[in-house]
ZAMARGU-4260 file (C-alpha; in steps of 0.2 Angstrom, whole numbers, plus 5000, padded with zeros to 4 digits):
<rodrens>
0) 5000/5000/5000 | 5014/5012/4996 | 5002/5024/4987 | 4993/5026/5003 | 5009/5033/5012
5) 5015/5044/4999 | 5028/5032/4990 | 5028/5034/4971 | 5021/5019/4963 | 5023/5012/4945
10) 5011/5026/4938 | 5020/5040/4947 | 5007/5043/4961 | 5014/5050/4977 | 5030/5060/4981
15) 5040/5048/4991 | 5057/5042/4984 | 5059/5023/4980 | 5068/5012/4992 | 5086/5007/4988
20) 5098/4993/4994 | 5111/4998/5007 | 5129/5000/4999 | 5141/4985/4999 | 5152/4985/5014
25) 5170/4979/5011 | 5170/4968/5026 | 5154/4959/5021 | 5164/4944/5015 | 5174/4941/5030
30) 5159/4936/5040 | 5156/4952/5049 | 5172/4954/5059 | 5171/4973/5059 | 5165/4981/5075
35) 5150/4992/5076 | 5161/5007/5077 | 5168/5005/5060 | 5150/5006/5052 | 5144/5024/5048
40) 5129/5030/5058 | 5112/5025/5051 | 5101/5039/5046 | 5084/5042/5054 | 5071/5032/5046
45) 5058/5046/5049 | 5069/5060/5041 | 5061/5058/5024 | 5043/5056/5030 | 5030/5067/5022
50) 5015/5071/5033 | 5005/5076/5019 | 5005/5059/5013 | 4996/5053/5029 | 4983/5066/5026
55) 4980/5060/5008 | 4980/5042/5014 | 4967/5045/5027 | 4956/5055/5014 | 4958/5040/5002
60) 4954/5028/5015 | 4937/5037/5019 | 4933/5038/5001 | 4938/5020/4998 | 4926/5014/5012
65) 4912/5022/5003 | 4918/5016/4985 | 4911/5001/4977 | 4929/4997/4970 | 4937/4995/4987
70) 4941/4977/4985 | 4949/4979/4968 | 4959/4994/4975 | 4965/4984/4989 | 4970/4969/4978
75) 4979/4981/4966 | 4989/4988/4981 | 4993/4971/4987 | 5000/4967/4969 | 5010/4983/4969
80) 5018/4979/4985 | 5022/4961/4980 | 5030/4968/4964 | 5041/4980/4974 | 5046/4966/4985
85) 5051/4955/4970 | 5061/4970/4963 | 5070/4972/4979 | 5074/4953/4979 | 5080/4954/4961
90) 5092/4968/4966 | 5098/4958/4981 | 5102/4943/4969 | 5111/4955/4957 | 5121/4961/4971
95) 5125/4943/4977 | 5130/4939/4959 | 5141/4954/4958 | 5150/4948/4974 | 5152/4931/4967
100) 5159/4938/4951 | 5171/4949/4961 | 5177/4933/4970 | 5179/4924/4954 | 5190/4938/4947
105) 5201/4938/4962 | 5203/4919/4960 | 5207/4922/4942 | 5220/4936/4946 | 5228/4924/4959
110) 5229/4910/4946 | 5237/4922/4934 | 5249/4927/4947 | 5254/4909/4951 | 5255/4905/4932
115) 5267/4920/4929 | 5277/4915/4944 | 5278/4897/4937 | 5283/4904/4920 | 5296/4915/4928
120) 5303/4900/4938 | 5303/4889/4922 | 5312/4903/4912 | 5325/4904/4926 | 5327/4885/4926
125) 5329/4885/4907 | 5342/4899/4908 | 5351/4890/4922 | 5350/4874/4912 | 5356/4883/4896
130) 5370/4891/4905 | 5376/4874/4913 | 5374/4866/4896 | 5385/4880/4888 | 5398/4878/4902
135) 5398/4859/4898 | 5400/4862/4880 | 5414/4874/4883 | 5423/4862/4894 | 5420/4848/4881
140) 5427/4860/4867 | 5442/4864/4878 | 5445/4845/4881 | 5443/4842/4862 | 5456/4856/4858
145) 5468/4849/4871 | 5466/4832/4864 | 5468/4839/4846 | 5484/4848/4851 | 5490/4832/4859
150) 5486/4822/4844 | 5495/4834/4833 | 5510/4834/4844 | 5510/4815/4843 | 5507/4815/4824
155) 5522/4828/4822 | 5533/4816/4832 | 5528/4801/4822 | 5531/4811/4806 | 5548/4816/4811
160) 5552/4798/4816 | 5545/4792/4799 | 5555/4805/4790 | 5571/4800/4799 | 5568/4782/4795
165) 5564/4786/4777 | 5580/4796/4776 | 5590/4781/4783 | 5582/4769/4771 | 5585/4781/4756
170) 5603/4783/4761 | 5605/4764/4763 | 5597/4761/4746 | 5608/4774/4737 | 5623/4766/4745
175) 5617/4749/4738 | 5614/4756/4721 | 5631/4764/4720 | 5639/4748/4725 | 5629/4738/4713
180) 5633/4751/4699 | 5651/4749/4702 | 5650/4730/4701 | 5640/4731/4685 | 5652/4743/4677
185) 5667/4731/4682 | 5657/4716/4675 | 5653/4725/4658 | 5671/4731/4657 | 5678/4713/4659
190) 5665/4706/4647 | 5669/4719/4634 | 5688/4716/4636 | 5685/4697/4634 | 5674/4699/4619
195) 5686/4711/4610 | 5700/4698/4613 | 5690/4684/4607 | 5685/4694/4591 | 5703/4698/4588
200) 5708/4680/4589 | 5693/4674/4578 | 5692/4688/4565 | 5697/4677/4551 | 5684/4663/4555
205) 5670/4676/4556 | 5674/4684/4539 | 5674/4667/4531 | 5657/4663/4539 | 5650/4679/4532
210) 5656/4676/4515 | 5649/4658/4514 | 5632/4665/4520 | 5631/4678/4507 | 5636/4666/4493
215) 5622/4654/4499 | 5609/4668/4499 | 5614/4673/4481 | 5613/4656/4475 | 5595/4654/4482
220) 5589/4670/4474 | 5595/4665/4457 | 5587/4647/4458 | 5570/4655/4463 | 5571/4667/4448
225) 5575/4653/4436 | 5561/4642/4443 | 5548/4657/4442 | 5553/4661/4424 | 5551/4643/4419
230) 5534/4641/4426 | 5527/4658/4420 | 5534/4654/4402 | 5527/4637/4402 | 5510/4644/4407
235) 5509/4658/4395 | 5515/4646/4381 | 5501/4634/4385 | 5488/4648/4387 | 5493/4656/4370
240) 5492/4639/4361 | 5475/4635/4368 | 5462/4647/4358 | 5447/4641/4368 | 5455/4648/4384
245) 5460/4664/4376 | 5442/4666/4369 | 5434/4663/4387 | 5446/4675/4395 | 5442/4689/4383
250) 5423/4686/4385 | 5424/4686/4404 | 5434/4702/4405 | 5421/4710/4392 | 5406/4705/4403
255) 5415/4711/4419 | 5418/4728/4411 | 5400/4729/4405 | 5393/4724/4422 | 5403/4737/4431
260) 5398/4750/4419 | 5379/4745/4421 | 5380/4744/4439 | 5387/4761/4441 | 5374/4769/4430
265) 5360/4760/4438 | 5366/4765/4455 | 5367/4783/4449 | 5349/4783/4442 | 5342/4774/4457
270) 5350/4786/4469 | 5343/4801/4459 | 5326/4793/4460 | 5327/4790/4478 | 5333/4807/4482
275) 5318/4814/4471 | 5306/4804/4480 | 5312/4802/4498 | 5327/4813/4500 | 5327/4831/4506
280) 5335/4845/4495 | 5349/4854/4503 | 5339/4871/4503 | 5325/4863/4513 | 5328/4866/4532
285) 5312/4858/4539 | 5298/4847/4531 | 5283/4837/4537 | 5287/4824/4524 | 5302/4818/4535
290) 5296/4822/4552 | 5279/4821/4561 | 5269/4837/4560 | 5267/4844/4577 | 5251/4852/4583
295) 5252/4871/4583 | 5254/4878/4600 | 5254/4896/4597 | 5238/4906/4594 | 5235/4916/4578
300) 5232/4935/4582 | 5213/4938/4584 | 5213/4952/4571 | 5219/4939/4558 | 5208/4924/4563
305) 5195/4928/4550 | 5207/4930/4535 | 5217/4915/4541 | 5201/4904/4542 | 5196/4910/4524
310) 5213/4906/4517 | 5214/4889/4525 | 5196/4884/4519 | 5200/4889/4502 | 5216/4880/4502
315) 5208/4864/4509 | 5194/4865/4495 | 5208/4868/4482 | 5217/4852/4487 | 5200/4842/4488
320) 5196/4847/4470 | 5214/4845/4463 | 5213/4863/4458 | 5228/4876/4456 | 5235/4883/4472
325) 5237/4902/4475 | 5253/4910/4480 | 5253/4920/4496 | 5265/4934/4503 | 5266/4937/4522
330) 5275/4953/4527 | 5277/4963/4543 | 5289/4965/4558 | 5299/4950/4564 | 5292/4939/4577
335) 5274/4941/4573 | 5270/4923/4568 | 5272/4922/4549 | 5281/4905/4550 | 5268/4898/4562
340) 5254/4904/4551 | 5262/4894/4536 | 5263/4878/4547 | 5245/4880/4553 | 5239/4883/4535
345) 5247/4867/4530 | 5240/4858/4545 | 5222/4863/4542 | 5223/4860/4523 | 5230/4843/4525
350) 5246/4847/4515 | 5264/4843/4518 | 5275/4858/4521 | 5294/4862/4518 | 5303/4877/4525
355) 5318/4885/4516 | 5327/4902/4519 | 5333/4914/4507 | 5349/4916/4515 | 5355/4899/4510
360) 5354/4902/4492 | 5367/4915/4489 | 5382/4905/4497 | 5378/4891/4485 | 5385/4901/4470
365) 5384/4891/4454 | 5375/4876/4462 | 5361/4887/4467 | 5352/4884/4450 | 5353/4865/4452
370) 5348/4866/4470 | 5333/4877/4465 | 5327/4864/4452 | 5329/4850/4464 | 5318/4859/4477
375) 5304/4861/4464 | 5306/4843/4457 | 5305/4836/4474 | 5290/4847/4478 | 5281/4840/4463
380) 5282/4822/4470 | 5271/4825/4485 | 5255/4815/4485 | 5246/4827/4497 | 5252/4843/4490
385) 5266/4853/4497 | 5266/4870/4505 | 5283/4878/4501 | 5287/4891/4513 | 5302/4903/4509
390) 5307/4913/4524 | 5317/4929/4522 | 5313/4928/4504 | 5320/4946/4500 | 5337/4939/4503
395) 5338/4932/4485 | 5322/4938/4476 | 5329/4956/4475 | 5327/4968/4460 | 5337/4963/4445
400) 5337/4980/4437 | 5343/4991/4452 | 5351/4979/4465 | 5369/4974/4463 | 5368/4955/4463
405) 5380/4942/4457 | 5377/4933/4441 | 5375/4916/4451 | 5361/4924/4461 | 5353/4931/4446
410) 5353/4914/4437 | 5346/4906/4453 | 5332/4920/4453 | 5328/4917/4435 | 5327/4898/4439
415) 5314/4902/4453 | 5304/4913/4441 | 5304/4900/4428 | 5297/4886/4440 | 5284/4898/4447
420) 5278/4906/4431 | 5262/4896/4431 | 5251/4890/4445 | 5253/4872/4450 | 5242/4859/4458
425) 5257/4850/4466 | 5264/4864/4477 | 5258/4881/4485 | 5271/4895/4487 | 5271/4905/4503
430) 5284/4920/4504 | 5288/4929/4520 | 5298/4945/4521 | 5301/4960/4532 | 5305/4971/4517
435) 5294/4966/4503 | 5298/4982/4494 | 5314/4975/4488 | 5306/4961/4478 | 5309/4960/4459
440) 5293/4965/4450 | 5292/4948/4442 | 5291/4940/4460 | 5277/4953/4464 | 5267/4947/4449
445) 5267/4929/4455 | 5259/4934/4471 | 5240/4931/4472 | 5236/4937/4490 | 5246/4947/4503
450) 5243/4946/4522 | 5250/4959/4534 | 5255/4954/4551 | 5255/4968/4564 | 5262/4968/4581
455) 5250/4961/4594 | 5238/4972/4603 | 5236/4972/4622 | 5223/4958/4622 | 5233/4948/4611
460) 5249/4951/4621 | 5239/4945/4637 | 5235/4929/4628 | 5253/4927/4623 | 5259/4930/4641
465) 5247/4918/4649 | 5251/4905/4636 | 5270/4906/4638 | 5269/4908/4657 | 5259/4892/4657
470) 5271/4883/4645 | 5288/4888/4653 | 5283/4892/4671 | 5267/4885/4678 | 5267/4868/4669
475) 5285/4863/4674 | 5282/4870/4692 | 5266/4859/4695 | 5273/4843/4687 | 5288/4843/4699
480) 5300/4835/4686 | 5311/4850/4685 | 5320/4861/4698 | 5307/4875/4697 | 5295/4882/4710
485) 5283/4896/4709 | 5280/4908/4724 | 5262/4913/4729 | 5255/4928/4720 | 5240/4933/4708
490) 5246/4925/4692 | 5232/4932/4682 | 5234/4950/4688 | 5253/4949/4685 | 5250/4943/4667
495) 5238/4957/4663 | 5251/4970/4671 | 5265/4962/4660 | 5254/4963/4644 | 5251/4982/4648
500) 5270/4985/4650 | 5276/4976/4635 | 5267/4987/4622 | 5276/4986/4605 | 5284/4969/4608
505) 5282/4955/4596 | 5277/4937/4600 | 5295/4931/4599 | 5300/4944/4612 | 5287/4939/4624
510) 5292/4920/4622 | 5310/4925/4626 | 5304/4934/4641 | 5295/4919/4648 | 5311/4908/4644
515) 5321/4922/4654 | 5310/4919/4669 | 5313/4901/4668 | 5332/4904/4667 | 5331/4916/4682
520) 5322/4902/4693 | 5335/4889/4688 | 5349/4902/4693 | 5342/4905/4710 | 5348/4895/4725
525) 5331/4888/4729 | 5324/4887/4712 | 5309/4898/4716 | 5302/4911/4704 | 5296/4926/4714
530) 5285/4941/4708 | 5300/4953/4711 | 5311/4942/4699 | 5298/4943/4686 | 5296/4962/4687
535) 5315/4964/4686 | 5316/4954/4670 | 5302/4963/4663 | 5311/4980/4666 | 5326/4973/4657
540) 5316/4967/4642 | 5308/4984/4641 | 5325/4993/4641 | 5332/4981/4628 | 5317/4983/4617
545) 5319/5002/4618 | 5337/5001/4614 | 5333/4990/4598 | 5320/5003/4593 | 5333/5017/4594
550) 5345/5007/4583 | 5331/5004/4571 | 5327/5023/4571 | 5345/5027/4568 | 5346/5016/4552
555) 5333/5027/4543 | 5315/5027/4539 | 5306/5010/4535 | 5290/5006/4525 | 5274/5009/4535
560) 5269/4991/4535 | 5286/4985/4543 | 5288/4999/4556 | 5287/4992/4573 | 5278/5002/4586
565) 5287/5010/4600 | 5282/5007/4618 | 5270/5020/4626 | 5284/5026/4638 | 5296/5030/4623
570) 5283/5037/4611 | 5278/5050/4624
</rodrens>
């Protein structure tokens, strides 16, 4: 009935303050050992009493007696009083929980202190043990040093003793050799004197023996000559008088000469036939008719894929229909995949391919014409059709009117023009050059289609970097067959960054960069290729490429189709 006595209820009625728990005393846990003098003096319980509340309570009681809701008000007051009691009990339990938590915290702090003490004791024990172990090792090392010094002293004494014994033995042997040599000299001298005396006494007998041996040898030789002459004369006389033997001998010699001459000519003809059918001409460096054609592992540039596909389809259909092949010229900066395109074209068309380079023609001199005819004769024997790829064709297909070329090279060029004057259903001619403007006009007239190969763009460079990184770095590292490991970093992000930095580089330069990464990993101590190593090699490759571009710029202007692009850093 707190509302009757002026204590504020849950609805805010009344003006009295709420009751609160007494503050926790520090000595409560100790069982109440503190005396009464240590506690503060309690306050007067009637100091906060409000007399107006009593008046209101009396007035409310009178009104409640005459109200019909007296019982409900009394029940409500009882419920409020029970609620306040429950709240007080809850606060008391919270206080007890706080006290228990404080005890637990004190126990934890004490346990932590004990753990630290144990750790410190353990550390001190370890330090003491390490120090004792260090002293023991030092004593052991001192003992070893003393033992080693003693052993070295004993060894030195033994060596001195052995040296003395060896010197004595050597002196004894030298003395024995000296005495033996003197005795040998005396013996030889005595034998020489005795032999000389005997020879002087028997000189006449010795000379007579020599004369008799010479006469006997001369008589034996004369008898042998007479006997051989008699036998040969009788045989020749018998052979001449018998005409049947003479006729048979002449016929046999004639047949032998005819057989030798026929075998020589037949061998020469068979050799030329085998060389034409199976042999490889000296000018051909690589061919699929001898070795198995490998699958092409390098991608064609996306900008050329459509044109490459059209040319491959047309060539394949030409082969199926046994029609005439077209001649193709591929030009552009070096390292852009012209040779790989020729191999892929032959692969998709189902043809054999042969690769020759123009630089091999000039050194042949007068034999160049014969070698050129052998190449085309050999190409005409292919059953599947041959794709003849001439790399660096501008080395011998130069202009005859303005260029100073030798007569032998001019004759070889004329032979080439003679064999390529008309389209053929046996072979297809593919020329590759970095300087097609140097071609003779007759060579340009024999070209049916020209394909330009530019340097790869950023997307193409990223494809090339990823392909060569997988081929030379990632695949060997994952297989574990080689001494190559790869550090952990984002490979895809690194390949994209390298593709951005290598602007202006060709596919061959990117391939060389990947090979350089592999070489750096092999050169390291642990065989691990890190991201920093890759970055350092990329910077070196960029500097080398810029130096090449400076040299190229110093040579003079080049045709627009063959002018490599400079990197963005240098172009700016």
